[in-house]
KOLLUMNU-511638 format. One record per residue (C-alpha): chain; x, y, z; residue number from 1; residue in three letters. Coordinates in Angstrom, 1 decimal, m for minus. Layout:
N
@mol: A, c1: X, c2: Y, c3: Z, seq: NUM, type: ala
...
//
This chain:
150
@mol: A, c1: m7.9, c2: m8.7, c3: m11.4, seq: 1, type: gly
@mol: A, c1: m5.4, c2: m11.3, c3: m10.1, seq: 2, type: tyr
@mol: A, c1: m2.3, c2: m10.7, c3: m7.8, seq: 3, type: trp
@mol: A, c1: 1.1, c2: m13.0, c3: m7.7, seq: 4, type: arg
@mol: A, c1: 2.9, c2: m13.0, c3: m4.7, seq: 5, type: pro
@mol: A, c1: 6.2, c2: m13.2, c3: m6.2, seq: 6, type: ser
@mol: A, c1: 7.8, c2: m13.6, c3: m9.9, seq: 7, type: leu
@mol: A, c1: 9.2, c2: m17.1, c3: m9.1, seq: 8, type: glu
@mol: A, c1: 6.1, c2: m18.7, c3: m7.9, seq: 9, type: lys
@mol: A, c1: 3.5, c2: m19.4, c3: m10.4, seq: 10, type: ala
@mol: A, c1: 0.7, c2: m19.1, c3: m8.0, seq: 11, type: glu
@mol: A, c1: m2.1, c2: m16.4, c3: m8.6, seq: 12, type: phe
@mol: A, c1: m4.6, c2: m15.1, c3: m6.4, seq: 13, type: ile
@mol: A, c1: m7.9, c2: m13.6, c3: m7.1, seq: 14, type: gln
@mol: A, c1: m8.4, c2: m10.0, c3: m6.1, seq: 15, type: cys
@mol: A, c1: m11.5, c2: m10.0, c3: m3.5, seq: 16, type: pro
@mol: A, c1: m12.7, c2: m7.2, c3: m5.6, seq: 17, type: asn
@mol: A, c1: m11.8, c2: m7.3, c3: m9.4, seq: 18, type: pro
@mol: A, c1: m12.6, c2: m4.0, c3: m10.1, seq: 19, type: glu
@mol: A, c1: m10.1, c2: m2.5, c3: m7.6, seq: 20, type: ala
@mol: A, c1: m7.1, c2: m4.3, c3: m9.1, seq: 21, type: cys
@mol: A, c1: m5.8, c2: m2.4, c3: m12.3, seq: 22, type: leu
@mol: A, c1: m3.0, c2: m5.1, c3: m12.8, seq: 23, type: gly
@mol: A, c1: 0.7, c2: m4.0, c3: m12.1, seq: 24, type: ile
@mol: A, c1: 3.0, c2: m1.6, c3: m13.4, seq: 25, type: ser
@mol: A, c1: 7.0, c2: m1.7, c3: m13.8, seq: 26, type: lys
@mol: A, c1: 8.5, c2: 0.8, c3: m11.6, seq: 27, type: ser
@mol: A, c1: 12.0, c2: m0.2, c3: m11.8, seq: 28, type: leu
@mol: A, c1: 14.1, c2: m1.8, c3: m14.3, seq: 29, type: glu
@mol: A, c1: 17.8, c2: m2.7, c3: m13.5, seq: 30, type: gln
@mol: A, c1: 19.7, c2: m5.2, c3: m15.9, seq: 31, type: ser
@mol: A, c1: 18.2, c2: m8.6, c3: m14.9, seq: 32, type: asn
@mol: A, c1: 15.8, c2: m7.3, c3: m12.2, seq: 33, type: phe
@mol: A, c1: 12.1, c2: m5.8, c3: m12.6, seq: 34, type: val
@mol: A, c1: 10.3, c2: m4.3, c3: m10.0, seq: 35, type: leu
@mol: A, c1: 6.5, c2: m4.7, c3: m10.4, seq: 36, type: leu
@mol: A, c1: 4.2, c2: m2.5, c3: m8.5, seq: 37, type: glu
@mol: A, c1: 0.5, c2: m3.5, c3: m8.2, seq: 38, type: glu
@mol: A, c1: m2.2, c2: m0.8, c3: m9.2, seq: 39, type: lys
@mol: A, c1: m5.0, c2: 0.0, c3: m7.4, seq: 40, type: cys
@mol: A, c1: m8.0, c2: 2.2, c3: m8.1, seq: 41, type: asp
@mol: A, c1: m6.6, c2: 4.7, c3: m5.8, seq: 42, type: ile
@mol: A, c1: m9.3, c2: 7.6, c3: m6.6, seq: 43, type: asp
@mol: A, c1: m12.2, c2: 4.7, c3: m5.3, seq: 44, type: ala
@mol: A, c1: m10.3, c2: 4.5, c3: m2.0, seq: 45, type: gly
@mol: A, c1: m8.3, c2: 1.0, c3: m2.6, seq: 46, type: tyr
@mol: A, c1: m5.0, c2: 0.4, c3: m1.4, seq: 47, type: val
@mol: A, c1: m2.6, c2: m2.5, c3: m0.4, seq: 48, type: gly
@mol: A, c1: m1.9, c2: m6.1, c3: m1.2, seq: 49, type: thr
@mol: A, c1: m4.6, c2: m7.6, c3: m3.4, seq: 50, type: leu
@mol: A, c1: m6.1, c2: m3.8, c3: m3.1, seq: 51, type: cys
@mol: A, c1: m8.0, c2: m5.0, c3: m0.2, seq: 52, type: ala
@mol: A, c1: m7.7, c2: m2.4, c3: 2.2, seq: 53, type: leu
@mol: A, c1: m9.5, c2: 0.8, c3: 2.0, seq: 54, type: cys
@mol: A, c1: m7.4, c2: 4.2, c3: 1.9, seq: 55, type: ala
@mol: A, c1: m7.8, c2: 7.1, c3: 4.9, seq: 56, type: lys
@mol: A, c1: m11.2, c2: 8.1, c3: 4.5, seq: 57, type: gly
@mol: A, c1: m13.0, c2: 5.0, c3: 3.4, seq: 58, type: tyr
@mol: A, c1: m15.1, c2: 2.4, c3: 4.9, seq: 59, type: ala
@mol: A, c1: m14.9, c2: m1.5, c3: 3.8, seq: 60, type: glu
@mol: A, c1: m18.0, c2: m2.7, c3: 2.9, seq: 61, type: thr
@mol: A, c1: m19.0, c2: m6.4, c3: 3.7, seq: 62, type: phe
@mol: A, c1: m18.5, c2: m7.1, c3: m0.2, seq: 63, type: ala
@mol: A, c1: m15.3, c2: m6.2, c3: m0.2, seq: 64, type: phe
@mol: A, c1: m16.0, c2: m2.6, c3: m1.5, seq: 65, type: thr
@mol: A, c1: m14.6, c2: 0.7, c3: 0.0, seq: 66, type: cys
@mol: A, c1: m17.3, c2: 3.6, c3: 0.2, seq: 67, type: val
@mol: A, c1: m16.3, c2: 7.0, c3: 1.2, seq: 68, type: lys
@mol: A, c1: m16.9, c2: 7.8, c3: 4.9, seq: 69, type: cys
@mol: A, c1: m19.4, c2: 10.3, c3: 5.5, seq: 70, type: pro
@mol: A, c1: m19.2, c2: 13.5, c3: 7.6, seq: 71, type: gly
@mol: A, c1: m18.7, c2: 13.2, c3: 11.2, seq: 72, type: ser
@mol: A, c1: m22.2, c2: 15.1, c3: 11.5, seq: 73, type: leu
@mol: A, c1: m24.1, c2: 12.8, c3: 9.8, seq: 74, type: leu
@mol: A, c1: m22.6, c2: 9.7, c3: 11.4, seq: 75, type: val
@mol: A, c1: m23.3, c2: 11.3, c3: 14.8, seq: 76, type: ala
@mol: A, c1: m27.1, c2: 11.7, c3: 13.7, seq: 77, type: ala
@mol: A, c1: m27.3, c2: 8.1, c3: 12.4, seq: 78, type: arg
@mol: A, c1: m26.0, c2: 6.6, c3: 15.4, seq: 79, type: ile
@mol: A, c1: m28.5, c2: 8.9, c3: 17.5, seq: 80, type: val
@mol: A, c1: m31.1, c2: 8.1, c3: 15.4, seq: 81, type: ile
@mol: A, c1: m30.4, c2: 4.2, c3: 15.4, seq: 82, type: ser
@mol: A, c1: m29.9, c2: 4.2, c3: 19.3, seq: 83, type: trp
@mol: A, c1: m33.3, c2: 6.1, c3: 19.5, seq: 84, type: thr
@mol: A, c1: m35.3, c2: 3.6, c3: 17.3, seq: 85, type: val
@mol: A, c1: m33.4, c2: 0.7, c3: 19.0, seq: 86, type: phe
@mol: A, c1: m34.3, c2: 2.1, c3: 22.8, seq: 87, type: ala
@mol: A, c1: m38.4, c2: 2.8, c3: 21.5, seq: 88, type: ile
@mol: A, c1: m38.3, c2: m1.0, c3: 20.2, seq: 89, type: ile
@mol: A, c1: m36.9, c2: m2.6, c3: 23.4, seq: 90, type: ile
@mol: A, c1: m39.3, c2: m0.5, c3: 25.5, seq: 91, type: ile
@mol: A, c1: m42.5, c2: m1.4, c3: 23.5, seq: 92, type: ala
@mol: A, c1: m41.0, c2: m5.3, c3: 23.6, seq: 93, type: leu
@mol: A, c1: m40.9, c2: m5.1, c3: 27.2, seq: 94, type: val
@mol: A, c1: m44.4, c2: m3.1, c3: 27.6, seq: 95, type: arg
@mol: A, c1: m45.8, c2: m5.4, c3: 25.7, seq: 96, type: ser
@mol: A, c1: m44.5, c2: m8.7, c3: 26.9, seq: 97, type: met
@mol: A, c1: m45.4, c2: m7.5, c3: 30.5, seq: 98, type: leu
@mol: A, c1: m49.1, c2: m6.8, c3: 29.5, seq: 99, type: val
@mol: A, c1: m49.3, c2: m9.9, c3: 27.8, seq: 100, type: gly
@mol: A, c1: m48.3, c2: m12.0, c3: 30.4, seq: 101, type: ile
@mol: A, c1: m51.7, c2: m11.8, c3: 31.8, seq: 102, type: tyr
@mol: A, c1: m53.3, c2: m12.7, c3: 28.3, seq: 103, type: lys
@mol: A, c1: m53.3, c2: m16.2, c3: 27.4, seq: 104, type: pro
@mol: A, c1: m52.2, c2: m16.8, c3: 23.9, seq: 105, type: lys
@mol: A, c1: m51.3, c2: m13.3, c3: 23.1, seq: 106, type: ser
@mol: A, c1: m49.7, c2: m13.5, c3: 19.5, seq: 107, type: leu
@mol: A, c1: m48.2, c2: m10.4, c3: 19.8, seq: 108, type: phe
@mol: A, c1: m45.6, c2: m11.4, c3: 22.4, seq: 109, type: val
@mol: A, c1: m44.9, c2: m14.5, c3: 20.4, seq: 110, type: thr
@mol: A, c1: m44.0, c2: m12.3, c3: 17.4, seq: 111, type: arg
@mol: A, c1: m42.2, c2: m10.1, c3: 19.6, seq: 112, type: ala
@mol: A, c1: m40.0, c2: m13.1, c3: 20.6, seq: 113, type: lys
@mol: A, c1: m39.7, c2: m14.2, c3: 16.9, seq: 114, type: ile
@mol: A, c1: m38.3, c2: m10.4, c3: 16.2, seq: 115, type: leu
@mol: A, c1: m36.3, c2: m10.4, c3: 18.8, seq: 116, type: leu
@mol: A, c1: m34.8, c2: m13.7, c3: 18.1, seq: 117, type: asp
@mol: A, c1: m34.3, c2: m12.2, c3: 14.2, seq: 118, type: his
@mol: A, c1: m32.3, c2: m8.8, c3: 15.6, seq: 119, type: leu
@mol: A, c1: m30.3, c2: m11.4, c3: 17.7, seq: 120, type: gln
@mol: A, c1: m29.2, c2: m13.9, c3: 14.7, seq: 121, type: ile
@mol: A, c1: m28.9, c2: m10.3, c3: 12.5, seq: 122, type: leu
@mol: A, c1: m26.0, c2: m9.1, c3: 15.2, seq: 123, type: ser
@mol: A, c1: m24.4, c2: m12.5, c3: 15.4, seq: 124, type: ile
@mol: A, c1: m24.2, c2: m12.6, c3: 11.4, seq: 125, type: ser
@mol: A, c1: m21.7, c2: m9.3, c3: 11.5, seq: 126, type: thr
@mol: A, c1: m19.3, c2: m11.7, c3: 12.6, seq: 127, type: ile
@mol: A, c1: m16.5, c2: m11.9, c3: 9.6, seq: 128, type: arg
@mol: A, c1: m14.8, c2: m14.9, c3: 10.4, seq: 129, type: ser
@mol: A, c1: m17.4, c2: m17.4, c3: 9.8, seq: 130, type: leu
@mol: A, c1: m17.6, c2: m19.5, c3: 6.5, seq: 131, type: asn
@mol: A, c1: m21.0, c2: m18.3, c3: 5.0, seq: 132, type: trp
@mol: A, c1: m22.8, c2: m19.8, c3: 2.4, seq: 133, type: asp
@mol: A, c1: m23.2, c2: m18.0, c3: m0.9, seq: 134, type: ile
@mol: A, c1: m26.9, c2: m17.4, c3: m0.7, seq: 135, type: pro
@mol: A, c1: m26.3, c2: m16.3, c3: 3.1, seq: 136, type: thr
@mol: A, c1: m23.8, c2: m14.1, c3: 1.4, seq: 137, type: leu
@mol: A, c1: m26.3, c2: m12.5, c3: m0.7, seq: 138, type: arg
@mol: A, c1: m28.6, c2: m11.9, c3: 2.0, seq: 139, type: ile
@mol: A, c1: m25.9, c2: m9.9, c3: 3.3, seq: 140, type: phe
@mol: A, c1: m25.3, c2: m8.1, c3: 0.3, seq: 141, type: his
@mol: A, c1: m28.8, c2: m7.2, c3: m0.4, seq: 142, type: trp
@mol: A, c1: m28.8, c2: m6.0, c3: 3.5, seq: 143, type: glu
@mol: A, c1: m26.2, c2: m3.6, c3: 3.1, seq: 144, type: glu
@mol: A, c1: m27.0, c2: m2.2, c3: 0.0, seq: 145, type: gln
@mol: A, c1: m30.4, c2: m1.5, c3: 1.6, seq: 146, type: ala
@mol: A, c1: m28.3, c2: 0.4, c3: 4.6, seq: 147, type: gly
@mol: A, c1: m26.2, c2: 2.3, c3: 1.7, seq: 148, type: ile
@mol: A, c1: m29.3, c2: 3.5, c3: 0.3, seq: 149, type: leu
@mol: A, c1: m30.7, c2: 5.0, c3: 3.7, seq: 150, type: ser
//
């Protein structure tokens, strides 16, 4: 899938998700004027220029794909479970660090700090405006696939 901004230009832009761009169709033909309409895979939730937007009821993933939104009950359950797990982890980290203050050379505190640094880096990595290199984008894709499976 490629997209052409106008018939007068020889410029073509590759669709971010080639499976979503189905090509073009002639929607109106009059004398010397032909209106070309871009066709997107609407059944899979793609709409808009370059088929880069998700239709209502779909959400965009980091890999420029659209996935059907789960029900609101499932979303609420995921949020509650995520925040509960997050709170338990934070409480455990704080408790272990307080206990580890009195124990010199505690490996657990060191590992907890490394884990906390990792979580901070992961939260920063969700910023899309950064220009990530290909290996990093692959890691994000693997993490995203793991999140979709859960």
